C-alpha positions, 0 to 999 in steps of 0.5 A: 570081895570085902568082909569083916571078921566076926568077933574073934576070941584070943585063940583065933586072933593068935592063929590069924596073927601067926599066919598074917605074913602069908595073907599080906596084900602082896600075896593076893592072886586071882585064882579059882581057889581064891586068896584071903588077905588081911591086915594085922588089925584083924578087922576086915579081909579081902578075898580075890578069886576067879569064877569060871562062868558060861554065858548062861550064868547070871551075875548073882549065881557067879557071886554066890559061888565066889561068896561060898569060896570066901566063906570056906577060905575064912572058915579054913583060917579058923574064923568066921565072917560078916558083912560080905560086899561083892564086886564082879568083873567079866574078864571078857569086858576088860580091854588091854591097852598095849603101848606102842614102841 
């Protein structure tokens, strides 16, 4: 999902900039805890996660869980967020094409 940082004060900006290398896009991983990545402009962030779901779970429920994880992750960085936009993919629907040798 993508979101924007809510207006940041000087202390929040300094703290996020001090941690920016740890949250570079190359650090992004799809895990159950999720990872937040952002650029030094501190305008927007990306949150990637895996949310285990049963066949009974509706997409809205899964996205709600992911958004709660994203909110907690951003707040854990000492910031707040706005304008979350979520996209979900059912991993069971992903087809892997293998190269023939």
